[in-house]
PAKE-789459 format. One record per atom (N, C-alpha, C): x, y, z; residue in one letter. Coordinates in steps of 0.2 Angstrom, whole numbers, plus 5000, padded with zeros to 4 digits. Example, Ala and Ser with C-alpha at 12.3 -4.5 7.8 and 13.67 -1.06 7.14 Angstrom:
<lomars>
<lomar <5066, 4972, 5039>, "A"> <lomar <5062, 4978, 5039>, "A"> <lomar <5066, 4984, 5039>, "A"> <lomar <5064, 4989, 5035>, "S"> <lomar <5068, 4995, 5036>, "S"> <lomar <5064, 5000, 5039>, "S"> 
</lomars>
This chain:
<lomars>
<lomar <4884, 5016, 5327>, "Q"> <lomar <4888, 5016, 5334>, "Q"> <lomar <4893, 5010, 5333>, "Q"> <lomar <4899, 5011, 5335>, "V"> <lomar <4904, 5006, 5334>, "V"> <lomar <4903, 5001, 5340>, "V"> <lomar <4904, 4995, 5338>, "Q"> <lomar <4904, 4989, 5343>, "Q"> <lomar <4910, 4984, 5342>, "Q"> <lomar <4912, 4982, 5348>, "L"> <lomar <4918, 4977, 5348>, "L"> <lomar <4915, 4969, 5349>, "L"> <lomar <4919, 4964, 5346>, "A"> <lomar <4916, 4957, 5348>, "A"> <lomar <4923, 4954, 5347>, "A"> <lomar <4924, 4951, 5354>, "E"> <lomar <4930, 4946, 5355>, "E"> <lomar <4928, 4939, 5352>, "E"> <lomar <4933, 4935, 5350>, "S"> <lomar <4933, 4928, 5348>, "S"> <lomar <4940, 4925, 5349>, "S"> <lomar <4939, 4918, 5348>, "G"> <lomar <4946, 4915, 5348>, "G"> <lomar <4949, 4911, 5355>, "G"> <lomar <4944, 4912, 5359>, "G"> <lomar <4946, 4910, 5366>, "G"> <lomar <4945, 4902, 5366>, "G"> <lomar <4948, 4899, 5371>, "G"> <lomar <4947, 4892, 5372>, "G"> <lomar <4952, 4889, 5378>, "G"> <lomar <4952, 4883, 5377>, "L"> <lomar <4957, 4879, 5382>, "L"> <lomar <4963, 4877, 5379>, "L"> <lomar <4969, 4879, 5381>, "V"> <lomar <4975, 4877, 5379>, "V"> <lomar <4980, 4874, 5385>, "V"> <lomar <4984, 4870, 5383>, "Q"> <lomar <4988, 4868, 5388>, "Q"> <lomar <4994, 4873, 5389>, "Q"> <lomar <4997, 4873, 5396>, "A"> <lomar <5002, 4878, 5398>, "A"> <lomar <5008, 4876, 5392>, "A"> <lomar <5011, 4882, 5390>, "G"> <lomar <5016, 4882, 5384>, "G"> <lomar <5013, 4883, 5377>, "G"> <lomar <5007, 4882, 5377>, "G"> <lomar <5003, 4883, 5371>, "G"> <lomar <5002, 4890, 5368>, "G"> <lomar <4999, 4890, 5363>, "S"> <lomar <4998, 4897, 5360>, "S"> <lomar <4990, 4897, 5358>, "S"> <lomar <4987, 4904, 5358>, "L"> <lomar <4981, 4906, 5356>, "L"> <lomar <4981, 4912, 5352>, "L"> <lomar <4977, 4914, 5348>, "R"> <lomar <4976, 4919, 5345>, "R"> <lomar <4968, 4922, 5347>, "R"> <lomar <4968, 4928, 5350>, "V"> <lomar <4961, 4930, 5351>, "V"> <lomar <4960, 4936, 5347>, "V"> <lomar <4954, 4937, 5345>, "S"> <lomar <4953, 4943, 5340>, "S"> <lomar <4947, 4948, 5342>, "S"> <lomar <4948, 4953, 5339>, "C"> <lomar <4944, 4958, 5342>, "C"> <lomar <4941, 4962, 5334>, "C"> <lomar <4935, 4961, 5333>, "A"> <lomar <4931, 4963, 5326>, "A"> <lomar <4928, 4969, 5328>, "A"> <lomar <4929, 4975, 5325>, "A"> <lomar <4924, 4981, 5325>, "A"> <lomar <4919, 4982, 5320>, "A"> <lomar <4913, 4984, 5322>, "S"> <lomar <4907, 4984, 5317>, "S"> <lomar <4904, 4991, 5319>, "S"> <lomar <4899, 4992, 5314>, "G"> <lomar <4896, 4999, 5315>, "G"> <lomar <4901, 5004, 5314>, "G"> <lomar <4906, 5004, 5311>, "T"> <lomar <4911, 5009, 5309>, "T"> <lomar <4915, 5008, 5303>, "T"> <lomar <4915, 5013, 5299>, "R"> <lomar <4919, 5013, 5292>, "R"> <lomar <4926, 5009, 5293>, "R"> <lomar <4929, 5012, 5298>, "G"> <lomar <4936, 5009, 5300>, "G"> <lomar <4938, 5010, 5307>, "G"> <lomar <4944, 5008, 5309>, "I"> <lomar <4945, 5008, 5317>, "I"> <lomar <4950, 5013, 5318>, "I"> <lomar <4949, 5020, 5317>, "D"> <lomar <4954, 5025, 5318>, "D"> <lomar <4954, 5026, 5326>, "D"> <lomar <4956, 5020, 5329>, "Y"> <lomar <4956, 5021, 5337>, "Y"> <lomar <4962, 5018, 5340>, "Y"> <lomar <4964, 5020, 5345>, "N"> <lomar <4969, 5016, 5348>, "N"> <lomar <4965, 5010, 5352>, "N"> <lomar <4968, 5004, 5352>, "I"> <lomar <4965, 4999, 5355>, "I"> <lomar <4968, 4995, 5360>, "I"> <lomar <4965, 4993, 5366>, "N"> <lomar <4969, 4989, 5372>, "N"> <lomar <4965, 4983, 5372>, "N"> <lomar <4969, 4978, 5375>, "W"> <lomar <4967, 4972, 5376>, "W"> <lomar <4968, 4973, 5385>, "W"> <lomar <4962, 4969, 5388>, "Y"> <lomar <4962, 4969, 5395>, "Y"> <lomar <4960, 4961, 5397>, "Y"> <lomar <4961, 4959, 5403>, "R"> <lomar <4959, 4953, 5406>, "R"> <lomar <4957, 4953, 5412>, "R"> <lomar <4952, 4948, 5414>, "Q"> <lomar <4950, 4948, 5421>, "Q"> <lomar <4950, 4941, 5422>, "Q"> <lomar <4954, 4939, 5428>, "A"> <lomar <4953, 4933, 5431>, "A"> <lomar <4947, 4932, 5436>, "A"> <lomar <4945, 4927, 5438>, "P"> <lomar <4940, 4927, 5444>, "P"> <lomar <4943, 4929, 5450>, "P"> <lomar <4939, 4934, 5453>, "G"> <lomar <4942, 4937, 5460>, "G"> <lomar <4947, 4942, 5459>, "G"> <lomar <4948, 4944, 5452>, "N"> <lomar <4954, 4950, 5451>, "N"> <lomar <4950, 4955, 5448>, "N"> <lomar <4954, 4960, 5449>, "E"> <lomar <4951, 4966, 5445>, "E"> <lomar <4954, 4966, 5438>, "E"> <lomar <4950, 4969, 5434>, "R"> <lomar <4953, 4969, 5426>, "R"> <lomar <4959, 4973, 5425>, "R"> <lomar <4963, 4970, 5422>, "E"> <lomar <4970, 4972, 5421>, "E"> <lomar <4972, 4973, 5413>, "E"> <lomar <4975, 4979, 5412>, "W"> <lomar <4978, 4980, 5406>, "W"> <lomar <4983, 4975, 5404>, "W"> <lomar <4983, 4973, 5397>, "V"> <lomar <4987, 4968, 5395>, "V"> <lomar <4992, 4971, 5389>, "V"> <lomar <4988, 4974, 5385>, "A"> <lomar <4993, 4977, 5379>, "A"> <lomar <4988, 4982, 5375>, "A"> <lomar <4992, 4986, 5371>, "G"> <lomar <4988, 4992, 5368>, "G"> <lomar <4992, 4992, 5362>, "G"> <lomar <4988, 4995, 5356>, "I"> <lomar <4991, 4996, 5350>, "I"> <lomar <4988, 5003, 5347>, "I"> <lomar <4992, 5008, 5345>, "T"> <lomar <4990, 5013, 5342>, "T"> <lomar <4987, 5014, 5335>, "T"> <lomar <4984, 5019, 5333>, "I"> <lomar <4982, 5019, 5326>, "I"> <lomar <4987, 5018, 5322>, "I"> <lomar <4994, 5020, 5324>, "G"> <lomar <4999, 5020, 5319>, "G"> <lomar <5003, 5013, 5319>, "G"> <lomar <5001, 5009, 5324>, "G"> <lomar <5004, 5002, 5326>, "G"> <lomar <5009, 5002, 5331>, "G"> <lomar <5010, 5007, 5334>, "I"> <lomar <5014, 5007, 5341>, "I"> <lomar <5011, 5003, 5346>, "I"> <lomar <5015, 4998, 5349>, "T"> <lomar <5013, 4993, 5353>, "T"> <lomar <5016, 4994, 5360>, "T"> <lomar <5013, 4992, 5365>, "K"> <lomar <5014, 4993, 5372>, "K"> <lomar <5013, 4986, 5376>, "K"> <lomar <5015, 4984, 5381>, "Y"> <lomar <5014, 4978, 5385>, "Y"> <lomar <5015, 4978, 5391>, "Y"> <lomar <5010, 4975, 5395>, "A"> <lomar <5011, 4974, 5402>, "A"> <lomar <5018, 4970, 5403>, "A"> <lomar <5021, 4970, 5410>, "D"> <lomar <5027, 4967, 5410>, "D"> <lomar <5025, 4959, 5410>, "D"> <lomar <5020, 4957, 5413>, "S"> <lomar <5018, 4951, 5414>, "S"> <lomar <5018, 4946, 5407>, "S"> <lomar <5016, 4950, 5401>, "V"> <lomar <5016, 4946, 5395>, "V"> <lomar <5021, 4948, 5391>, "V"> <lomar <5024, 4953, 5391>, "K"> <lomar <5031, 4956, 5387>, "K"> <lomar <5034, 4950, 5385>, "K"> <lomar <5036, 4949, 5379>, "G"> <lomar <5040, 4944, 5376>, "G"> <lomar <5036, 4937, 5374>, "G"> <lomar <5030, 4937, 5376>, "R"> <lomar <5025, 4931, 5375>, "R"> <lomar <5019, 4933, 5371>, "R"> <lomar <5017, 4939, 5372>, "F"> <lomar <5011, 4942, 5368>, "F"> <lomar <5013, 4946, 5363>, "F"> <lomar <5009, 4946, 5358>, "T"> <lomar <5009, 4951, 5352>, "T"> <lomar <5003, 4953, 5350>, "T"> <lomar <5002, 4960, 5350>, "I"> <lomar <4996, 4964, 5348>, "I"> <lomar <4997, 4966, 5340>, "I"> <lomar <4992, 4965, 5337>, "S"> <lomar <4992, 4968, 5330>, "S"> <lomar <4986, 4970, 5328>, "S"> <lomar <4986, 4974, 5322>, "R"> <lomar <4979, 4976, 5319>, "R"> <lomar <4979, 4975, 5312>, "R"> <lomar <4974, 4975, 5309>, "D"> <lomar <4972, 4974, 5302>, "D"> <lomar <4967, 4979, 5300>, "D"> <lomar <4968, 4986, 5299>, "N"> <lomar <4964, 4991, 5298>, "N"> <lomar <4959, 4989, 5293>, "N"> <lomar <4961, 4986, 5288>, "A"> <lomar <4956, 4985, 5282>, "A"> <lomar <4951, 4981, 5284>, "A"> <lomar <4952, 4976, 5288>, "K"> <lomar <4947, 4971, 5291>, "K"> <lomar <4945, 4973, 5297>, "K"> <lomar <4946, 4978, 5299>, "K"> <lomar <4944, 4982, 5306>, "K"> <lomar <4944, 4977, 5311>, "K"> <lomar <4951, 4973, 5312>, "M"> <lomar <4952, 4968, 5316>, "M"> <lomar <4958, 4970, 5321>, "M"> <lomar <4958, 4968, 5327>, "V"> <lomar <4963, 4968, 5331>, "V"> <lomar <4965, 4961, 5334>, "V"> <lomar <4972, 4959, 5334>, "Y"> <lomar <4973, 4952, 5337>, "Y"> <lomar <4977, 4953, 5343>, "Y"> <lomar <4977, 4948, 5347>, "L"> <lomar <4981, 4947, 5352>, "L"> <lomar <4984, 4939, 5352>, "L"> <lomar <4991, 4939, 5349>, "Q"> <lomar <4994, 4932, 5350>, "Q"> <lomar <4996, 4930, 5355>, "Q"> <lomar <4996, 4925, 5359>, "M"> <lomar <4997, 4923, 5365>, "M"> <lomar <5001, 4916, 5365>, "M"> <lomar <5008, 4917, 5366>, "N"> <lomar <5012, 4911, 5366>, "N"> <lomar <5014, 4909, 5372>, "N"> <lomar <5018, 4904, 5374>, "G"> <lomar <5020, 4902, 5380>, "G"> <lomar <5016, 4903, 5386>, "G"> <lomar <5009, 4902, 5385>, "L"> <lomar <5004, 4902, 5390>, "L"> <lomar <5005, 4899, 5396>, "L"> <lomar <5003, 4902, 5402>, "K"> <lomar <5004, 4900, 5408>, "K"> <lomar <4998, 4899, 5412>, "K"> <lomar <4997, 4895, 5417>, "P"> <lomar <4991, 4895, 5420>, "P"> <lomar <4988, 4901, 5422>, "P"> <lomar <4992, 4906, 5424>, "E"> <lomar <4990, 4913, 5426>, "E"> <lomar <4988, 4917, 5421>, "E"> <lomar <4988, 4915, 5416>, "D"> <lomar <4985, 4919, 5409>, "D"> <lomar <4978, 4918, 5409>, "D"> <lomar <4976, 4912, 5412>, "K"> <lomar <4967, 4911, 5413>, "K"> <lomar <4964, 4917, 5414>, "K"> <lomar <4960, 4919, 5410>, "A"> <lomar <4955, 4925, 5412>, "A"> <lomar <4950, 4926, 5406>, "A"> <lomar <4946, 4930, 5407>, "V"> <lomar <4942, 4933, 5401>, "V"> <lomar <4945, 4938, 5398>, "V"> <lomar <4946, 4939, 5392>, "Y"> <lomar <4950, 4944, 5389>, "Y"> <lomar <4945, 4949, 5385>, "Y"> <lomar <4946, 4955, 5385>, "Y"> <lomar <4942, 4960, 5382>, "Y"> <lomar <4946, 4965, 5379>, "Y"> <lomar <4943, 4968, 5372>, "C"> <lomar <4946, 4973, 5370>, "C"> <lomar <4942, 4979, 5371>, "C"> <lomar <4945, 4984, 5370>, "R"> <lomar <4943, 4992, 5372>, "R"> <lomar <4945, 4996, 5368>, "R"> <lomar <4942, 5001, 5365>, "I"> <lomar <4943, 5007, 5362>, "I"> <lomar <4946, 5011, 5367>, "I"> <lomar <4953, 5014, 5368>, "A"> <lomar <4956, 5018, 5372>, "A"> <lomar <4952, 5023, 5374>, "A"> <lomar <4951, 5024, 5381>, "N"> <lomar <4949, 5030, 5384>, "N"> <lomar <4941, 5031, 5382>, "N"> <lomar <4937, 5025, 5382>, "T"> <lomar <4930, 5025, 5381>, "T"> <lomar <4928, 5020, 5383>, "T"> <lomar <4921, 5020, 5385>, "D"> <lomar <4918, 5014, 5388>, "D"> <lomar <4915, 5009, 5383>, "D"> <lomar <4919, 5009, 5377>, "K"> <lomar <4918, 5004, 5372>, "K"> <lomar <4921, 4998, 5373>, "K"> <lomar <4918, 4993, 5375>, "W"> <lomar <4922, 4985, 5377>, "W"> <lomar <4917, 4981, 5373>, "W"> <lomar <4921, 4975, 5371>, "G"> <lomar <4917, 4969, 5369>, "G"> <lomar <4914, 4966, 5375>, "G"> <lomar <4911, 4959, 5373>, "Q"> <lomar <4908, 4955, 5379>, "Q"> <lomar <4913, 4950, 5381>, "Q"> <lomar <4919, 4950, 5379>, "G"> <lomar <4924, 4946, 5381>, "G"> <lomar <4925, 4938, 5379>, "G"> <lomar <4931, 4936, 5379>, "T"> <lomar <4931, 4929, 5377>, "T"> <lomar <4936, 4925, 5382>, "T"> <lomar <4934, 4919, 5384>, "Q"> <lomar <4937, 4915, 5390>, "Q"> <lomar <4943, 4912, 5386>, "Q"> <lomar <4949, 4913, 5390>, "V"> <lomar <4955, 4909, 5388>, "V"> <lomar <4956, 4906, 5396>, "V"> <lomar <4956, 4899, 5394>, "T"> <lomar <4959, 4894, 5400>, "T"> <lomar <4965, 4890, 5398>, "T"> <lomar <4969, 4890, 5403>, "V"> <lomar <4976, 4886, 5402>, "V"> <lomar <4977, 4882, 5407>, "V"> <lomar <4977, 4875, 5405>, "S"> <lomar <4978, 4870, 5409>, "S"> <lomar <4986, 4868, 5410>, "S"> <lomar <4987, 4866, 5417>, "S"> <lomar <4994, 4865, 5419>, "S"> <lomar <4996, 4858, 5418>, "S"> 
</lomars>
């Protein structure tokens, strides 16, 4: 059974960069569309970015031009490169197999002003 695990979160100053990763296990490959979401305290979980099996990407307006989603199918990894981080980007970041209940446990990203 496929499982997802995020990593790479941490503390960064505003304007800085961070890359979070999503590792898939329990599967031969990641033949899935994958999305990144985030949830800040007191807020609902919101969609951030998505990437199809073929590598087509989409972004929420709030991160467009700053975040880049990518995937390495051979390594069964999906990444979210975050540049120009803002305090409002602080949240727990989750990856999810699109249209399923397969989520990772999340990784905390904190941006100091």
